[in-house]
LOPAVO-592479 format. One record per residue (C-alpha): residue number from 1; residue in one letter; z, x, y. Coordinates in pm, 1 decimal. Layout:
% residues N
  vofi  kolmi        pz        px        py
   NUM      A         Z         X         Y
...
This chain:
% residues 180
  vofi  kolmi        pz        px        py
     1      X  -26272.5   -4882.1    -923.8
     2      X  -26134.2   -4498.7    -896.8
     3      X  -26322.5   -4178.2    -976.1
     4      X  -26201.0   -3924.0   -1245.8
     5      X  -26083.1   -3670.5    -977.4
     6      X  -25835.5   -3923.0    -821.8
     7      X  -25696.3   -4066.7   -1117.6
     8      X  -25296.2   -4072.6   -1071.5
     9      X  -25103.3   -4047.4   -1406.5
    10      X  -25129.6   -4364.6   -1615.2
    11      X  -24966.3   -4498.0   -1946.2
    12      X  -25112.9   -4723.9   -2186.8
    13      X  -24873.8   -5039.1   -2167.5
    14      X  -25077.4   -5305.8   -2340.6
    15      X  -25408.1   -5407.5   -2499.5
    16      X  -25635.3   -5676.2   -2442.6
    17      X  -25737.7   -5814.9   -2764.3
    18      X  -25940.1   -6114.8   -2724.9
    19      X  -26052.4   -6435.7   -2502.7
    20      X  -25843.7   -6749.1   -2520.6
    21      X  -25976.3   -7097.4   -2436.0
    22      X  -26289.9   -7134.2   -2209.5
    23      X  -26135.0   -7078.6   -1849.4
    24      X  -26119.8   -6687.5   -1889.2
    25      X  -25768.5   -6639.6   -2026.4
    26      X  -25705.2   -6333.9   -2251.7
    27      X  -25480.6   -6243.4   -2511.5
    28      X  -25291.3   -5940.3   -2465.7
    29      X  -25045.7   -5731.4   -2675.0
    30      X  -24784.5   -5551.7   -2485.0
    31      X  -24638.6   -5212.9   -2590.7
    32      X  -24333.3   -5277.7   -2366.9
    33      X  -23983.5   -5385.5   -2514.1
    34      X  -23960.9   -5669.4   -2325.2
    35      X  -24327.3   -5842.4   -2352.3
    36      X  -24331.6   -6017.2   -2002.1
    37      X  -24215.1   -5674.2   -1839.3
    38      X  -24592.5   -5575.5   -1875.0
    39      X  -24630.2   -5837.9   -1587.7
    40      X  -24413.3   -5661.4   -1369.3
    41      X  -24615.8   -5318.7   -1387.7
    42      X  -24910.7   -5452.7   -1182.0
    43      X  -25159.9   -5364.0   -1083.9
    44      X  -25326.6   -5318.6   -1436.4
    45      X  -25608.0   -5065.9   -1462.6
    46      X  -25879.1   -5115.9   -1740.7
    47      X  -26078.6   -4807.0   -1857.3
    48      X  -26441.4   -4933.0   -1875.4
    49      X  -26762.6   -4745.1   -1906.6
    50      X  -26809.7   -4723.3   -1522.3
    51      X  -26431.4   -4593.7   -1495.9
    52      X  -26085.6   -4745.3   -1425.4
    53      X  -26109.5   -5088.6   -1269.3
    54      X  -25811.9   -5253.2   -1125.4
    55      X  -25726.6   -5602.8   -1219.0
    56      X  -25449.8   -5832.2   -1133.1
    57      X  -25300.4   -6096.7   -1361.7
    58      X  -25237.5   -6402.6   -1159.4
    59      X  -25085.0   -6631.7   -1440.2
    60      X  -24960.2   -6572.4   -1784.7
    61      X  -24783.9   -6783.3   -2080.1
    62      X  -24592.2   -6627.2   -2397.0
    63      X  -24801.2   -6673.3   -2693.3
    64      X  -24666.9   -6604.3   -3029.0
    65      X  -24566.6   -6232.5   -3012.5
    66      X  -24778.8   -6154.6   -2731.5
    67      X  -24915.4   -6325.8   -2392.3
    68      X  -25205.1   -6494.2   -2281.5
    69      X  -25296.7   -6379.7   -1920.2
    70      X  -25549.4   -6481.2   -1646.7
    71      X  -25701.6   -6246.7   -1425.1
    72      X  -25776.8   -6317.9   -1066.2
    73      X  -26119.7   -6418.1   -1002.8
    74      X  -26212.3   -6445.1   -1394.4
    75      X  -26278.1   -6798.1   -1472.2
    76      X  -26549.2   -6784.4   -1744.5
    77      X  -26499.6   -6712.8   -2100.5
    78      X  -26801.4   -6515.5   -2112.7
    79      X  -26708.8   -6289.8   -1833.0
    80      X  -26353.8   -6243.3   -1956.8
    81      X  -26507.4   -6134.4   -2288.6
    82      X  -26618.8   -5822.3   -2156.8
    83      X  -26255.7   -5719.8   -2109.9
    84      X  -26165.1   -5763.4   -2466.0
    85      X  -26046.7   -5463.9   -2680.8
    86      X  -25964.8   -5249.7   -2406.3
    87      X  -25640.1   -5079.1   -2303.8
    88      X  -25406.8   -5183.9   -2029.5
    89      X  -25301.6   -4900.8   -1805.1
    90      X  -25049.6   -4881.1   -1531.0
    91      X  -24949.4   -4614.0   -1298.6
    92      X  -24637.2   -4416.6   -1403.0
    93      X  -24484.4   -4477.3   -1040.5
    94      X  -24463.4   -4840.8   -1086.4
    95      X  -24220.8   -4809.2   -1401.0
    96      X  -23868.7   -4880.2   -1315.2
    97      X  -23617.4   -4582.8   -1252.2
    98      X  -23394.5   -4511.0   -1550.8
    99      X  -23017.3   -4424.0   -1589.0
   100      X  -22930.5   -4051.4   -1584.7
   101      X  -22991.3   -3927.8   -1969.8
   102      X  -23242.6   -4247.2   -2043.7
   103      X  -23612.1   -4154.6   -2099.0
   104      X  -23923.2   -4327.7   -2131.9
   105      X  -24086.1   -4228.5   -2480.5
   106      X  -24399.6   -4056.3   -2288.4
   107      X  -24121.3   -3821.1   -2141.5
   108      X  -24033.6   -3712.5   -2467.3
   109      X  -24358.5   -3634.8   -2646.5
   110      X  -24459.9   -3275.5   -2632.6
   111      X  -24098.8   -3150.2   -2591.8
   112      X  -23993.2   -2871.6   -2801.4
   113      X  -23713.0   -2920.9   -3044.4
   114      X  -23453.5   -2668.1   -3101.3
   115      X  -23197.2   -2713.1   -3376.5
   116      X  -22840.4   -2618.1   -3351.7
   117      X  -22710.9   -2671.8   -3695.3
   118      X  -22390.6   -2493.3   -3812.9
   119      X  -22404.5   -2224.1   -3529.0
   120      X  -22758.9   -2112.8   -3581.9
   121      X  -23053.3   -2194.4   -3348.9
   122      X  -23416.2   -2245.1   -3455.0
   123      X  -23705.5   -2395.0   -3322.0
   124      X  -23818.3   -2701.9   -3548.8
   125      X  -24173.0   -2778.4   -3348.7
   126      X  -24257.7   -3044.5   -3095.9
   127      X  -24229.0   -3432.5   -3056.8
   128      X  -24539.6   -3567.9   -3162.9
   129      X  -24432.0   -3918.7   -3137.5
   130      X  -24155.3   -4177.2   -3165.2
   131      X  -24099.8   -4450.7   -3396.2
   132      X  -23915.5   -4786.2   -3342.8
   133      X  -23682.2   -4896.0   -3645.5
   134      X  -23406.2   -5147.3   -3643.7
   135      X  -23143.7   -4929.9   -3608.0
   136      X  -23267.6   -4671.3   -3352.8
   137      X  -23571.8   -4464.6   -3233.2
   138      X  -23677.1   -4195.7   -3427.4
   139      X  -23854.0   -3856.9   -3332.0
   140      X  -24132.1   -3744.9   -3538.6
   141      X  -24137.3   -3362.5   -3480.3
   142      X  -24436.1   -3155.5   -3616.1
   143      X  -24381.6   -2801.1   -3706.1
   144      X  -24597.0   -2543.3   -3583.1
   145      X  -24685.1   -2162.7   -3584.5
   146      X  -24388.8   -2081.8   -3340.6
   147      X  -24139.9   -2280.6   -3565.8
   148      X  -23902.0   -2204.0   -3858.2
   149      X  -24171.2   -2379.2   -4107.5
   150      X  -24460.2   -2641.1   -4059.2
   151      X  -24275.7   -2937.2   -4170.5
   152      X  -24285.1   -3254.4   -4031.8
   153      X  -23941.3   -3419.0   -3972.5
   154      X  -23798.5   -3740.9   -3872.5
   155      X  -23503.9   -3729.0   -3654.5
   156      X  -23289.5   -4026.2   -3525.5
   157      X  -23260.8   -4034.4   -3164.7
   158      X  -22920.5   -4101.3   -3147.1
   159      X  -22590.9   -3905.0   -3027.4
   160      X  -22515.5   -3816.5   -3375.1
   161      X  -22811.2   -3595.8   -3390.4
   162      X  -22944.7   -3541.0   -3042.9
   163      X  -22715.1   -3298.5   -2847.9
   164      X  -22907.6   -3258.9   -2524.8
   165      X  -23259.7   -3360.7   -2380.6
   166      X  -23399.4   -3135.2   -2058.4
   167      X  -23701.8   -3242.0   -1929.5
   168      X  -23730.5   -2957.3   -1669.0
   169      X  -23671.3   -2713.3   -1957.5
   170      X  -23908.6   -2914.6   -2180.9
   171      X  -23681.5   -2901.6   -2464.9
   172      X  -23459.9   -3127.1   -2695.7
   173      X  -23140.5   -2956.1   -2875.1
   174      X  -23046.0   -3140.9   -3192.8
   175      X  -22794.5   -3080.5   -3487.4
   176      X  -23007.4   -3146.5   -3794.4
   177      X  -22954.4   -3020.5   -4147.2
   178      X  -23292.6   -2811.2   -4195.3
   179      X  -23301.9   -2908.0   -4552.1
   180      X  -23389.2   -3258.6   -4461.3
């Protein structure tokens, strides 16, 4: 367990949903693109009433669109039940490095979005979240008091519309028709 003042930066990467069987196995829904990649990001941390607790998955099996996982030293259904309906967190430092110009979604959320459409520049708002679609990911940009309006926009995260991402400057430059 770690105290709140020494908590490293964490990301939610999955959720424990329910028990599976009588020997302490748990169903886990993964938020990662590759479901089994969740197991590469260990140790896991679970936010409990008494603080973050570290757990280690020592065995797993694919099950439908999720996983069933066994935690080390938890071999009883009733003990495992206490872990249900809790998020799985990992330290950001365990995520693999990405290629240049590739970003994790968490790095894009909160960035300011500026539009450079037909030579004019205007602030559209901030990235509130991202959506996964079949074709490409989509930025959900919310306007605010400092933007051209308070509209919410869905902007495809593709080379056609996203000109530049600058993590250091905390901004994304897009080319987006303001009428959309």
